[in-house]
TORKE-187419 format. One line per 4 residues: number of its first residue (from 0); their letters; for each residue y negated, z, x of C-alpha. Coordinates in steps of 0.25 Angstrom, whole numbers, always signed. Example, Ala and Ser with C-alpha at 12.3 -4.5 7.8 and 13.67 -1.06 7.14 Angstrom:
0) AS) +18 +31 +49; +4 +29 +55
//
This chain:
0) MNIV) -81 -115 +58; -77 -101 +58; -89 -94 +52; -84 -80 +55
4) SDDI) -82 -83 +70; -95 -90 +71; -103 -78 +66; -95 -66 +71
8) QEVT) -103 -66 +84; -116 -62 +76; -110 -49 +73; -112 -42 +86
12) AAPA) -125 -48 +89; -131 -46 +76; -141 -35 +73; -137 -24 +62
16) RVDM) -135 -31 +49; -130 -27 +35; -115 -24 +37; -107 -24 +24
20) YTGI) -94 -21 +32; -95 -9 +41; -97 +2 +31; -85 -2 +22
24) HKAL) -76 -5 +33; -79 +8 +40; -75 +14 +26; -62 +6 +26
28) RAFM) -58 +9 +40; -60 +24 +38; -52 +23 +25; -41 +15 +31
32) ADTL) -39 +23 +43; -39 +36 +36; -29 +31 +26; -20 +26 +37
36) LAVG) -20 +40 +44; -17 +47 +31; -5 +38 +28; +0 +40 +43
40) RMDC) -1 +55 +41; +4 +56 +27; +16 +65 +23; +23 +56 +14
44) DDAV) +32 +68 +10; +20 +74 +4; +19 +68 -10; +4 +72 -12
48) ELAQ) +0 +67 +2; +8 +54 +0; +1 +52 -13; -13 +55 -7
52) VTQR) -11 +46 +5; -5 +34 -2; -17 +35 -12; -27 +34 -1
56) VLEL) -19 +22 +4; -21 +15 -10; -36 +19 -10; -38 +13 +3
60) LGAC) -31 +0 -1; -39 +0 -14; -52 +1 -5; -47 -10 +4
64) ASHL) -45 -19 -8; -58 -16 -14; -65 -19 -1; -58 -32 +0
68) QHEN) -63 -36 -14; -77 -32 -11; -78 -40 +2; -72 -52 -5
72) EHVH) -81 -52 -16; -94 -49 -9; -94 -51 +6; -84 -63 +7
76) VAME) -92 -70 -4; -105 -68 +3; -99 -73 +16; -93 -86 +9
80) VRAP) -106 -89 +2; -113 -91 +16; -101 -93 +25; -90 -100 +18
84) GASD) -76 -96 +24; -81 -84 +32; -73 -74 +24; -60 -82 +23
88) AIAH) -52 -75 +34; -56 -61 +29; -53 -65 +15; -39 -69 +18
92) EHQD) -38 -55 +25; -43 -49 +13; -31 -55 +5; -21 -50 +16
96) HLTH) -27 -36 +14; -25 -36 -1; -11 -40 +1; -9 -28 +12
100) ITRL) -16 -19 +2; -6 -22 -9; +5 -20 +1; +0 -7 +6
104) GNLV) -1 -2 -9; +13 -6 -11; +17 +2 +1; +10 +14 -5
108) ADLR) +18 +13 -17; +31 +12 -9; +27 +24 -2; +24 +32 -14
112) GAGI) +37 +28 -21; +46 +30 -9; +56 +41 -8; +54 +53 +1
116) SARP) +63 +47 +12; +56 +33 +12; +42 +38 +12; +40 +39 +27
120) AAAQ) +44 +25 +29; +35 +20 +18; +23 +28 +23; +25 +23 +37
124) HLYR) +25 +9 +31; +12 +11 +23; +6 +17 +35; +9 +5 +44
128) ELSL) +5 -5 +34; -8 +2 +31; -11 +2 +46; -9 -13 +47
132) FIAD) -18 -15 +34; -29 -6 +41; -28 -13 +54; -30 -27 +48
136) NFWH) -42 -21 +40; -48 -16 +52; -48 -30 +59; -52 -36 +46
140) MQVE) -64 -27 +45; -68 -30 +59; -69 -45 +56; -77 -43 +43
144) ETAH) -87 -34 +51; -89 -44 +62; -86 -58 +57; -90 -56 +42
148) NAVL) -102 -49 +46; -106 -60 +55; -105 -70 +43; -113 -61 +34
152) WSRY) -124 -58 +44; -126 -73 +47; -127 -77 +33; -133 -65 +25
156) TDAE) -146 -57 +27; -144 -42 +27; -151 -41 +13; -140 -51 +8
160) LIAI) -129 -43 +14; -134 -30 +8; -134 -37 -6; -120 -42 -4
164) HDRL) -116 -28 +0; -123 -21 -12; -116 -30 -21; -103 -27 -15
168) VASI) -106 -12 -16; -111 -13 -30; -97 -19 -34; -89 -7 -29
172) PPEE) -86 +4 -40; -91 +18 -38; -77 +24 -35; -74 +14 -25
176) MMAV) -88 +16 -19; -85 +31 -17; -72 +28 -10; -79 +19 -1
180) ARWM) -90 +29 +2; -79 +39 +6; -75 +31 +17; -87 +23 +21
184) VPFM) -98 +34 +22; -91 +44 +31; -86 +33 +41; -99 +26 +43
188) NPAE) -108 +31 +55; -120 +39 +51; -130 +27 +51; -121 +19 +43
192) RLVL) -118 +30 +33; -133 +33 +32; -137 +18 +29; -126 +17 +19
196) LADI) -129 +30 +11; -144 +27 +11; -141 +13 +5; -132 +19 -5
200) RGKA) -143 +29 -9; -153 +18 -10; -144 +10 -20; -135 +19 -27
204) PAPA) -138 +30 -38; -140 +44 -32; -126 +49 -38; -119 +38 -31
208) FQAI) -125 +41 -18; -122 +55 -19; -107 +52 -23; -106 +44 -10
212) LDTA) -112 +55 -2; -102 +65 -9; -91 +56 -6; -94 +54 +9
216) RPHL) -99 +68 +12; -85 +75 +14; -81 +64 +24; -94 +66 +33
220) TTAE) -95 +76 +44; -106 +86 +43; -114 +79 +54; -112 +65 +47
224) WAKL) -117 +71 +34; -129 +77 +40; -133 +64 +46; -131 +57 +33
228) ARGL) -139 +67 +25; -150 +67 +35; -151 +52 +35; -151 +52 +20
232) GLAP) -161 +63 +19; -151 +72 +12; -149 +87 +14; -134 +90 +16
236) VDGL) -130 +101 +6; -115 +104 +6; -111 +90 +7; -121 +86 -4
240) VEA) -135 +81 -2; -148 +84 -7; -160 +74 -8
//
């Protein structure tokens, strides 16, 4: 029996449920797309720009590797407890992604070490390989958001899913959490953004909540910030907030 195929039809018909994938996947899609665009427009004859853009690539690769680990250790474990075999296909793809991440890291090193005449070709190679990695990840995330959610929703209550998600979030170091917030909060829609930050405010210390607001604020439009501040009952003051 193909557990994923049997359950996937439930996704479109199901009422709103706790979704552990949508927020982080919006963050990853935004980070991936922005980084790819940066590599494509990079002036590889400019040493400073080359260093900055390739560092962004490495940061993206690090974020992707961490995301895979978090899913393996929390989401896949939960799936396997109640639906053995349901995460097998994606788990194999995770291994492929780790291999691709290593290869992309090597291409960054090659580009950084290339002579001036060899840099354009090395940059183009990195750009194309990064494009393929991102394309594969976009398809991969779609499967997780549909098939994996179907498995989770059919076997866990929302309260149980929240507990799984909270354990996952608690395992993330503060520095990584700030990096995630930079890409997650701005690229959610207003309703998702408000729900996320209201939840964080209810669970995190006040300084941590403020740090996340400070991280996200420069990447929100004036209208987006006004909606968020209003929803949270905060008064916007030059990019900061007052209770």
